[in-house]
CHARMM internal coordinates of N, CA and C (Angstrom, degrees):
IC EDIT
DIST 1 N 1 CA 1.4513
DIST 1 CA 1 C 1.5265
ANGL 1 N 1 CA 1 C 108.38
DIST 1 C 2 N 1.3426
ANGL 1 CA 1 C 2 N 117.44
DIHE 1 N 1 CA 1 C 2 N 132.14
DIST 2 N 2 CA 1.4749
ANGL 1 C 2 N 2 CA 120.25
DIHE 1 CA 1 C 2 N 2 CA 179.15
DIST 2 CA 2 C 1.5242
ANGL 2 N 2 CA 2 C 111.45
DIHE 1 C 2 N 2 CA 2 C -67.17
DIST 2 C 3 N 1.2947
ANGL 2 CA 2 C 3 N 114.84
DIHE 2 N 2 CA 2 C 3 N 149.85
DIST 3 N 3 CA 1.4600
ANGL 2 C 3 N 3 CA 122.70
DIHE 2 CA 2 C 3 N 3 CA 176.84
DIST 3 CA 3 C 1.5192
ANGL 3 N 3 CA 3 C 107.78
DIHE 2 C 3 N 3 CA 3 C -98.68
DIST 3 C 4 N 1.3310
ANGL 3 CA 3 C 4 N 118.31
DIHE 3 N 3 CA 3 C 4 N 127.47
DIST 4 N 4 CA 1.4667
ANGL 3 C 4 N 4 CA 121.72
DIHE 3 CA 3 C 4 N 4 CA 178.13
DIST 4 CA 4 C 1.5182
ANGL 4 N 4 CA 4 C 107.72
DIHE 3 C 4 N 4 CA 4 C -86.46
DIST 4 C 5 N 1.3155
ANGL 4 CA 4 C 5 N 114.97
DIHE 4 N 4 CA 4 C 5 N 115.21
DIST 5 N 5 CA 1.4579
ANGL 4 C 5 N 5 CA 122.29
DIHE 4 CA 4 C 5 N 5 CA -174.80
DIST 5 CA 5 C 1.5215
ANGL 5 N 5 CA 5 C 110.19
DIHE 4 C 5 N 5 CA 5 C -92.29
DIST 5 C 6 N 1.3045
ANGL 5 CA 5 C 6 N 116.00
DIHE 5 N 5 CA 5 C 6 N 124.91
DIST 6 N 6 CA 1.4557
ANGL 5 C 6 N 6 CA 122.13
DIHE 5 CA 5 C 6 N 6 CA -179.73
DIST 6 CA 6 C 1.5308
ANGL 6 N 6 CA 6 C 109.92
DIHE 5 C 6 N 6 CA 6 C -87.73
DIST 6 C 7 N 1.3129
ANGL 6 CA 6 C 7 N 116.19
DIHE 6 N 6 CA 6 C 7 N 146.49
DIST 7 N 7 CA 1.4631
ANGL 6 C 7 N 7 CA 121.73
DIHE 6 CA 6 C 7 N 7 CA -179.55
DIST 7 CA 7 C 1.5306
ANGL 7 N 7 CA 7 C 112.26
DIHE 6 C 7 N 7 CA 7 C -59.63
DIST 7 C 8 N 1.3157
ANGL 7 CA 7 C 8 N 117.90
DIHE 7 N 7 CA 7 C 8 N -34.72
DIST 8 N 8 CA 1.4672
ANGL 7 C 8 N 8 CA 119.59
DIHE 7 CA 7 C 8 N 8 CA -178.02
DIST 8 CA 8 C 1.5236
ANGL 8 N 8 CA 8 C 111.66
DIHE 7 C 8 N 8 CA 8 C -63.24
DIST 8 C 9 N 1.3238
ANGL 8 CA 8 C 9 N 117.65
DIHE 8 N 8 CA 8 C 9 N -32.96
DIST 9 N 9 CA 1.4604
ANGL 8 C 9 N 9 CA 121.00
DIHE 8 CA 8 C 9 N 9 CA 177.32
DIST 9 CA 9 C 1.5254
ANGL 9 N 9 CA 9 C 110.04
DIHE 8 C 9 N 9 CA 9 C -68.30
DIST 9 C 10 N 1.3104
ANGL 9 CA 9 C 10 N 116.81
DIHE 9 N 9 CA 9 C 10 N -46.51
DIST 10 N 10 CA 1.4660
ANGL 9 C 10 N 10 CA 121.01
DIHE 9 CA 9 C 10 N 10 CA -179.21
DIST 10 CA 10 C 1.5251
ANGL 10 N 10 CA 10 C 111.01
DIHE 9 C 10 N 10 CA 10 C -62.87
DIST 10 C 11 N 1.3175
ANGL 10 CA 10 C 11 N 117.55
DIHE 10 N 10 CA 10 C 11 N -38.45
DIST 11 N 11 CA 1.4617
ANGL 10 C 11 N 11 CA 120.03
DIHE 10 CA 10 C 11 N 11 CA 179.46
DIST 11 CA 11 C 1.5274
ANGL 11 N 11 CA 11 C 111.35
DIHE 10 C 11 N 11 CA 11 C -68.53
DIST 11 C 12 N 1.3221
ANGL 11 CA 11 C 12 N 117.08
DIHE 11 N 11 CA 11 C 12 N -30.20
DIST 12 N 12 CA 1.4759
ANGL 11 C 12 N 12 CA 119.51
DIHE 11 CA 11 C 12 N 12 CA 173.89
DIST 12 CA 12 C 1.5225
ANGL 12 N 12 CA 12 C 109.75
DIHE 11 C 12 N 12 CA 12 C -66.07
DIST 12 C 13 N 1.3376
ANGL 12 CA 12 C 13 N 116.64
DIHE 12 N 12 CA 12 C 13 N -37.75
DIST 13 N 13 CA 1.4740
ANGL 12 C 13 N 13 CA 119.43
DIHE 12 CA 12 C 13 N 13 CA 176.41
DIST 13 CA 13 C 1.5159
ANGL 13 N 13 CA 13 C 110.50
DIHE 12 C 13 N 13 CA 13 C -63.98
DIST 13 C 14 N 1.3174
ANGL 13 CA 13 C 14 N 116.74
DIHE 13 N 13 CA 13 C 14 N -39.44
DIST 14 N 14 CA 1.4624
ANGL 13 C 14 N 14 CA 121.44
DIHE 13 CA 13 C 14 N 14 CA -176.10
DIST 14 CA 14 C 1.5251
ANGL 14 N 14 CA 14 C 112.03
DIHE 13 C 14 N 14 CA 14 C -74.46
DIST 14 C 15 N 1.3195
ANGL 14 CA 14 C 15 N 117.31
DIHE 14 N 14 CA 14 C 15 N -46.83
DIST 15 N 15 CA 1.4622
ANGL 14 C 15 N 15 CA 121.10
DIHE 14 CA 14 C 15 N 15 CA -172.84
DIST 15 CA 15 C 1.5302
ANGL 15 N 15 CA 15 C 114.80
DIHE 14 C 15 N 15 CA 15 C -103.47
DIST 15 C 16 N 1.3158
ANGL 15 CA 15 C 16 N 118.42
DIHE 15 N 15 CA 15 C 16 N -16.72
DIST 16 N 16 CA 1.4783
ANGL 15 C 16 N 16 CA 123.35
DIHE 15 CA 15 C 16 N 16 CA -177.45
DIST 16 CA 16 C 1.5256
ANGL 16 N 16 CA 16 C 112.30
DIHE 15 C 16 N 16 CA 16 C 50.87
DIST 16 C 17 N 1.3275
ANGL 16 CA 16 C 17 N 116.42
DIHE 16 N 16 CA 16 C 17 N 42.34
DIST 17 N 17 CA 1.4587
ANGL 16 C 17 N 17 CA 119.34
DIHE 16 CA 16 C 17 N 17 CA 178.88
DIST 17 CA 17 C 1.5215
ANGL 17 N 17 CA 17 C 109.99
DIHE 16 C 17 N 17 CA 17 C -117.81
DIST 17 C 18 N 1.3069
ANGL 17 CA 17 C 18 N 115.79
DIHE 17 N 17 CA 17 C 18 N 175.49
DIST 18 N 18 CA 1.4536
ANGL 17 C 18 N 18 CA 121.41
DIHE 17 CA 17 C 18 N 18 CA -177.54
DIST 18 CA 18 C 1.5121
ANGL 18 N 18 CA 18 C 109.86
DIHE 17 C 18 N 18 CA 18 C 104.53
DIST 18 C 19 N 1.2972
ANGL 18 CA 18 C 19 N 115.04
DIHE 18 N 18 CA 18 C 19 N -173.58
DIST 19 N 19 CA 1.4658
ANGL 18 C 19 N 19 CA 118.73
DIHE 18 CA 18 C 19 N 19 CA 179.17
DIST 19 CA 19 C 1.5304
ANGL 19 N 19 CA 19 C 109.57
DIHE 18 C 19 N 19 CA 19 C -67.84
DIST 19 C 20 N 1.3089
ANGL 19 CA 19 C 20 N 115.29
DIHE 19 N 19 CA 19 C 20 N 157.53
DIST 20 N 20 CA 1.4656
ANGL 19 C 20 N 20 CA 119.07
DIHE 19 CA 19 C 20 N 20 CA -179.37
DIST 20 CA 20 C 1.5209
ANGL 20 N 20 CA 20 C 111.16
DIHE 19 C 20 N 20 CA 20 C -62.93
DIST 20 C 21 N 1.3300
ANGL 20 CA 20 C 21 N 116.60
DIHE 20 N 20 CA 20 C 21 N -35.41
DIST 21 N 21 CA 1.4646
ANGL 20 C 21 N 21 CA 120.02
DIHE 20 CA 20 C 21 N 21 CA 177.59
DIST 21 CA 21 C 1.5221
ANGL 21 N 21 CA 21 C 111.32
DIHE 20 C 21 N 21 CA 21 C -63.00
DIST 21 C 22 N 1.3392
ANGL 21 CA 21 C 22 N 116.96
DIHE 21 N 21 CA 21 C 22 N -41.71
DIST 22 N 22 CA 1.4645
ANGL 21 C 22 N 22 CA 121.05
DIHE 21 CA 21 C 22 N 22 CA -179.86
DIST 22 CA 22 C 1.5328
ANGL 22 N 22 CA 22 C 111.14
DIHE 21 C 22 N 22 CA 22 C -66.41
DIST 22 C 23 N 1.3187
ANGL 22 CA 22 C 23 N 117.06
DIHE 22 N 22 CA 22 C 23 N -41.11
DIST 23 N 23 CA 1.4640
ANGL 22 C 23 N 23 CA 121.14
DIHE 22 CA 22 C 23 N 23 CA 178.48
DIST 23 CA 23 C 1.5234
ANGL 23 N 23 CA 23 C 110.01
DIHE 22 C 23 N 23 CA 23 C -66.11
DIST 23 C 24 N 1.3174
ANGL 23 CA 23 C 24 N 117.07
DIHE 23 N 23 CA 23 C 24 N -43.20
DIST 24 N 24 CA 1.4616
ANGL 23 C 24 N 24 CA 120.97
DIHE 23 CA 23 C 24 N 24 CA 178.46
DIST 24 CA 24 C 1.5271
ANGL 24 N 24 CA 24 C 111.19
DIHE 23 C 24 N 24 CA 24 C -61.70
DIST 24 C 25 N 1.3276
ANGL 24 CA 24 C 25 N 116.84
DIHE 24 N 24 CA 24 C 25 N -40.60
DIST 25 N 25 CA 1.4613
ANGL 24 C 25 N 25 CA 121.14
DIHE 24 CA 24 C 25 N 25 CA 177.80
DIST 25 CA 25 C 1.5273
ANGL 25 N 25 CA 25 C 110.46
DIHE 24 C 25 N 25 CA 25 C -62.38
DIST 25 C 26 N 1.3189
ANGL 25 CA 25 C 26 N 117.22
DIHE 25 N 25 CA 25 C 26 N -44.74
DIST 26 N 26 CA 1.4637
ANGL 25 C 26 N 26 CA 120.94
DIHE 25 CA 25 C 26 N 26 CA 179.63
DIST 26 CA 26 C 1.5259
ANGL 26 N 26 CA 26 C 111.00
DIHE 25 C 26 N 26 CA 26 C -61.93
DIST 26 C 27 N 1.3021
ANGL 26 CA 26 C 27 N 117.04
DIHE 26 N 26 CA 26 C 27 N -39.44
DIST 27 N 27 CA 1.4686
ANGL 26 C 27 N 27 CA 120.96
DIHE 26 CA 26 C 27 N 27 CA 178.20
DIST 27 CA 27 C 1.5302
ANGL 27 N 27 CA 27 C 110.12
DIHE 26 C 27 N 27 CA 27 C -65.25
DIST 27 C 28 N 1.3303
ANGL 27 CA 27 C 28 N 116.87
DIHE 27 N 27 CA 27 C 28 N -41.94
DIST 28 N 28 CA 1.4720
ANGL 27 C 28 N 28 CA 119.86
DIHE 27 CA 27 C 28 N 28 CA 178.25
DIST 28 CA 28 C 1.5178
ANGL 28 N 28 CA 28 C 111.58
DIHE 27 C 28 N 28 CA 28 C -62.41
DIST 28 C 29 N 1.3273
ANGL 28 CA 28 C 29 N 116.99
DIHE 28 N 28 CA 28 C 29 N -39.36
DIST 29 N 29 CA 1.4695
ANGL 28 C 29 N 29 CA 120.76
DIHE 28 CA 28 C 29 N 29 CA 177.50
DIST 29 CA 29 C 1.5260
ANGL 29 N 29 CA 29 C 109.92
DIHE 28 C 29 N 29 CA 29 C -63.58
DIST 29 C 30 N 1.3233
ANGL 29 CA 29 C 30 N 117.39
DIHE 29 N 29 CA 29 C 30 N -44.50
DIST 30 N 30 CA 1.4620
ANGL 29 C 30 N 30 CA 121.91
DIHE 29 CA 29 C 30 N 30 CA 178.80
DIST 30 CA 30 C 1.5303
ANGL 30 N 30 CA 30 C 110.23
DIHE 29 C 30 N 30 CA 30 C -59.17
DIST 30 C 31 N 1.3090
ANGL 30 CA 30 C 31 N 116.92
DIHE 30 N 30 CA 30 C 31 N -47.03
DIST 31 N 31 CA 1.4605
ANGL 30 C 31 N 31 CA 120.81
DIHE 30 CA 30 C 31 N 31 CA -179.60
DIST 31 CA 31 C 1.5259
ANGL 31 N 31 CA 31 C 111.59
DIHE 30 C 31 N 31 CA 31 C -64.55
DIST 31 C 32 N 1.3210
ANGL 31 CA 31 C 32 N 116.82
DIHE 31 N 31 CA 31 C 32 N -39.57
DIST 32 N 32 CA 1.4665
ANGL 31 C 32 N 32 CA 120.49
DIHE 31 CA 31 C 32 N 32 CA 178.89
DIST 32 CA 32 C 1.5251
ANGL 32 N 32 CA 32 C 110.65
DIHE 31 C 32 N 32 CA 32 C -64.75
DIST 32 C 33 N 1.3207
ANGL 32 CA 32 C 33 N 117.12
DIHE 32 N 32 CA 32 C 33 N -42.54
DIST 33 N 33 CA 1.4614
ANGL 32 C 33 N 33 CA 120.04
DIHE 32 CA 32 C 33 N 33 CA 179.09
DIST 33 CA 33 C 1.5294
ANGL 33 N 33 CA 33 C 110.86
DIHE 32 C 33 N 33 CA 33 C -63.45
DIST 33 C 34 N 1.3164
ANGL 33 CA 33 C 34 N 117.58
DIHE 33 N 33 CA 33 C 34 N -37.77
DIST 34 N 34 CA 1.4616
ANGL 33 C 34 N 34 CA 121.00
DIHE 33 CA 33 C 34 N 34 CA 179.03
DIST 34 CA 34 C 1.5227
ANGL 34 N 34 CA 34 C 112.15
DIHE 33 C 34 N 34 CA 34 C -70.39
DIST 34 C 35 N 1.3055
ANGL 34 CA 34 C 35 N 117.78
DIHE 34 N 34 CA 34 C 35 N -43.12
DIST 35 N 35 CA 1.4589
ANGL 34 C 35 N 35 CA 121.55
DIHE 34 CA 34 C 35 N 35 CA -176.12
DIST 35 CA 35 C 1.5193
ANGL 35 N 35 CA 35 C 112.77
DIHE 34 C 35 N 35 CA 35 C -68.69
DIST 35 C 36 N 1.2774
ANGL 35 CA 35 C 36 N 116.98
DIHE 35 N 35 CA 35 C 36 N -37.77
DIST 36 N 36 CA 1.4612
ANGL 35 C 36 N 36 CA 120.63
DIHE 35 CA 35 C 36 N 36 CA -173.72
DIST 36 CA 36 C 1.5211
ANGL 36 N 36 CA 36 C 112.76
DIHE 35 C 36 N 36 CA 36 C -96.20
DIST 36 C 37 N 1.3235
ANGL 36 CA 36 C 37 N 117.95
DIHE 36 N 36 CA 36 C 37 N 2.07
DIST 37 N 37 CA 1.4672
ANGL 36 C 37 N 37 CA 121.60
DIHE 36 CA 36 C 37 N 37 CA -178.67
DIST 37 CA 37 C 1.5216
ANGL 37 N 37 CA 37 C 111.89
DIHE 36 C 37 N 37 CA 37 C 48.82
DIST 37 C 38 N 1.3095
ANGL 37 CA 37 C 38 N 115.49
DIHE 37 N 37 CA 37 C 38 N 42.83
DIST 38 N 38 CA 1.4560
ANGL 37 C 38 N 38 CA 120.74
DIHE 37 CA 37 C 38 N 38 CA 179.17
DIST 38 CA 38 C 1.5174
ANGL 38 N 38 CA 38 C 110.42
DIHE 37 C 38 N 38 CA 38 C -80.30
DIST 38 C 39 N 1.2946
ANGL 38 CA 38 C 39 N 114.66
DIHE 38 N 38 CA 38 C 39 N 157.73
DIST 39 N 39 CA 1.4595
ANGL 38 C 39 N 39 CA 121.54
DIHE 38 CA 38 C 39 N 39 CA 174.16
DIST 39 CA 39 C 1.5172
ANGL 39 N 39 CA 39 C 107.99
DIHE 38 C 39 N 39 CA 39 C -95.41
DIST 39 C 40 N 1.3266
ANGL 39 CA 39 C 40 N 116.00
DIHE 39 N 39 CA 39 C 40 N 128.63
DIST 40 N 40 CA 1.4646
ANGL 39 C 40 N 40 CA 120.55
DIHE 39 CA 39 C 40 N 40 CA 177.65
DIST 40 CA 40 C 1.5226
ANGL 40 N 40 CA 40 C 108.94
DIHE 39 C 40 N 40 CA 40 C -100.42
DIST 40 C 41 N 1.3091
ANGL 40 CA 40 C 41 N 115.82
DIHE 40 N 40 CA 40 C 41 N 130.63
DIST 41 N 41 CA 1.4594
ANGL 40 C 41 N 41 CA 122.53
DIHE 40 CA 40 C 41 N 41 CA 175.09
DIST 41 CA 41 C 1.5235
ANGL 41 N 41 CA 41 C 107.76
DIHE 40 C 41 N 41 CA 41 C -109.54
DIST 41 C 42 N 1.3148
ANGL 41 CA 41 C 42 N 115.91
DIHE 41 N 41 CA 41 C 42 N 153.89
DIST 42 N 42 CA 1.4563
ANGL 41 C 42 N 42 CA 120.47
DIHE 41 CA 41 C 42 N 42 CA 177.66
DIST 42 CA 42 C 1.5253
ANGL 42 N 42 CA 42 C 108.99
DIHE 41 C 42 N 42 CA 42 C -126.52
DIST 42 C 43 N 1.3338
ANGL 42 CA 42 C 43 N 117.49
DIHE 42 N 42 CA 42 C 43 N 153.80
DIST 43 N 43 CA 1.4622
ANGL 42 C 43 N 43 CA 120.49
DIHE 42 CA 42 C 43 N 43 CA 176.59
DIST 43 CA 43 C 1.5312
ANGL 43 N 43 CA 43 C 111.22
DIHE 42 C 43 N 43 CA 43 C -64.08
DIST 43 C 44 N 1.2984
ANGL 43 CA 43 C 44 N 116.77
DIHE 43 N 43 CA 43 C 44 N 159.29
DIST 44 N 44 CA 1.4648
ANGL 43 C 44 N 44 CA 122.06
DIHE 43 CA 43 C 44 N 44 CA -177.50
DIST 44 CA 44 C 1.5317
ANGL 44 N 44 CA 44 C 112.38
DIHE 43 C 44 N 44 CA 44 C -59.58
DIST 44 C 45 N 1.3174
ANGL 44 CA 44 C 45 N 118.10
DIHE 44 N 44 CA 44 C 45 N -29.92
DIST 45 N 45 CA 1.4715
ANGL 44 C 45 N 45 CA 120.30
DIHE 44 CA 44 C 45 N 45 CA -178.14
DIST 45 CA 45 C 1.5242
ANGL 45 N 45 CA 45 C 112.47
DIHE 44 C 45 N 45 CA 45 C -91.63
DIST 45 C 46 N 1.3209
ANGL 45 CA 45 C 46 N 117.34
DIHE 45 N 45 CA 45 C 46 N 8.57
DIST 46 N 46 CA 1.4676
ANGL 45 C 46 N 46 CA 121.81
DIHE 45 CA 45 C 46 N 46 CA -175.05
DIST 46 CA 46 C 1.5279
ANGL 46 N 46 CA 46 C 112.09
DIHE 45 C 46 N 46 CA 46 C -56.56
DIST 46 C 47 N 1.3157
ANGL 46 CA 46 C 47 N 118.46
DIHE 46 N 46 CA 46 C 47 N -45.69
DIST 47 N 47 CA 1.4706
ANGL 46 C 47 N 47 CA 119.98
DIHE 46 CA 46 C 47 N 47 CA -178.10
DIST 47 CA 47 C 1.5247
ANGL 47 N 47 CA 47 C 111.36
DIHE 46 C 47 N 47 CA 47 C -63.06
DIST 47 C 48 N 1.3262
ANGL 47 CA 47 C 48 N 117.85
DIHE 47 N 47 CA 47 C 48 N -34.57
DIST 48 N 48 CA 1.4611
ANGL 47 C 48 N 48 CA 120.56
DIHE 47 CA 47 C 48 N 48 CA 176.46
DIST 48 CA 48 C 1.5274
ANGL 48 N 48 CA 48 C 111.00
DIHE 47 C 48 N 48 CA 48 C -67.60
DIST 48 C 49 N 1.3214
ANGL 48 CA 48 C 49 N 116.56
DIHE 48 N 48 CA 48 C 49 N -39.86
DIST 49 N 49 CA 1.4589
ANGL 48 C 49 N 49 CA 120.30
DIHE 48 CA 48 C 49 N 49 CA 177.95
DIST 49 CA 49 C 1.5320
ANGL 49 N 49 CA 49 C 110.99
DIHE 48 C 49 N 49 CA 49 C -63.61
DIST 49 C 50 N 1.3280
ANGL 49 CA 49 C 50 N 116.83
DIHE 49 N 49 CA 49 C 50 N -44.02
DIST 50 N 50 CA 1.4655
ANGL 49 C 50 N 50 CA 121.47
DIHE 49 CA 49 C 50 N 50 CA 179.00
DIST 50 CA 50 C 1.5229
ANGL 50 N 50 CA 50 C 109.91
DIHE 49 C 50 N 50 CA 50 C -61.33
DIST 50 C 51 N 1.3194
ANGL 50 CA 50 C 51 N 116.47
DIHE 50 N 50 CA 50 C 51 N -48.91
DIST 51 N 51 CA 1.4663
ANGL 50 C 51 N 51 CA 120.49
DIHE 50 CA 50 C 51 N 51 CA 179.52
DIST 51 CA 51 C 1.5109
ANGL 51 N 51 CA 51 C 112.06
DIHE 50 C 51 N 51 CA 51 C -58.54
DIST 51 C 52 N 1.3190
ANGL 51 CA 51 C 52 N 117.46
DIHE 51 N 51 CA 51 C 52 N -42.28
DIST 52 N 52 CA 1.4499
ANGL 51 C 52 N 52 CA 121.65
DIHE 51 CA 51 C 52 N 52 CA 179.93
DIST 52 CA 52 C 1.5289
ANGL 52 N 52 CA 52 C 111.35
DIHE 51 C 52 N 52 CA 52 C -62.02
DIST 52 C 53 N 1.3117
ANGL 52 CA 52 C 53 N 117.68
DIHE 52 N 52 CA 52 C 53 N -44.72
DIST 53 N 53 CA 1.4567
ANGL 52 C 53 N 53 CA 121.35
DIHE 52 CA 52 C 53 N 53 CA -179.11
DIST 53 CA 53 C 1.5355
ANGL 53 N 53 CA 53 C 110.36
DIHE 52 C 53 N 53 CA 53 C -64.69
DIST 53 C 54 N 1.3146
ANGL 53 CA 53 C 54 N 116.50
DIHE 53 N 53 CA 53 C 54 N -44.05
DIST 54 N 54 CA 1.4741
ANGL 53 C 54 N 54 CA 119.84
DIHE 53 CA 53 C 54 N 54 CA -178.25
DIST 54 CA 54 C 1.5212
ANGL 54 N 54 CA 54 C 110.80
DIHE 53 C 54 N 54 CA 54 C -65.81
DIST 54 C 55 N 1.3273
ANGL 54 CA 54 C 55 N 117.94
DIHE 54 N 54 CA 54 C 55 N -42.52
DIST 55 N 55 CA 1.4700
ANGL 54 C 55 N 55 CA 120.86
DIHE 54 CA 54 C 55 N 55 CA 178.50
DIST 55 CA 55 C 1.5252
ANGL 55 N 55 CA 55 C 110.30
DIHE 54 C 55 N 55 CA 55 C -62.60
DIST 55 C 56 N 1.3151
ANGL 55 CA 55 C 56 N 116.82
DIHE 55 N 55 CA 55 C 56 N -43.31
DIST 56 N 56 CA 1.4707
ANGL 55 C 56 N 56 CA 120.28
DIHE 55 CA 55 C 56 N 56 CA -179.62
DIST 56 CA 56 C 1.5298
ANGL 56 N 56 CA 56 C 111.55
DIHE 55 C 56 N 56 CA 56 C -67.54
DIST 56 C 57 N 1.3385
ANGL 56 CA 56 C 57 N 116.48
DIHE 56 N 56 CA 56 C 57 N -32.85
DIST 57 N 57 CA 1.4676
ANGL 56 C 57 N 57 CA 120.14
DIHE 56 CA 56 C 57 N 57 CA 179.83
DIST 57 CA 57 C 1.5235
ANGL 57 N 57 CA 57 C 111.21
DIHE 56 C 57 N 57 CA 57 C -70.14
DIST 57 C 58 N 1.3098
ANGL 57 CA 57 C 58 N 117.69
DIHE 57 N 57 CA 57 C 58 N -30.11
DIST 58 N 58 CA 1.4579
ANGL 57 C 58 N 58 CA 120.96
DIHE 57 CA 57 C 58 N 58 CA -179.99
DIST 58 CA 58 C 1.5124
ANGL 58 N 58 CA 58 C 113.27
DIHE 57 C 58 N 58 CA 58 C -82.89
DIST 58 C 59 N 1.3209
ANGL 58 CA 58 C 59 N 116.69
DIHE 58 N 58 CA 58 C 59 N -16.09
DIST 59 N 59 CA 1.4783
ANGL 58 C 59 N 59 CA 120.17
DIHE 58 CA 58 C 59 N 59 CA -177.91
DIST 59 CA 59 C 1.5101
ANGL 59 N 59 CA 59 C 112.02
DIHE 58 C 59 N 59 CA 59 C -75.18
END
COOR INIT
IC SEED 1 N 1 CA 1 C
IC BUILD
């Protein structure tokens, strides 16, 4: 079964910010996806969400 990947998890991988619990959770998700060779799916608006976060982070 595919795993639906949320933008907030990916942004934690990219920026490593947020609460320590949130960062630890994102790392656990990354490790789980690697260990189980799962397929990650993203919502149709995912690229817009990523772009928005990156633009706001650079401002």
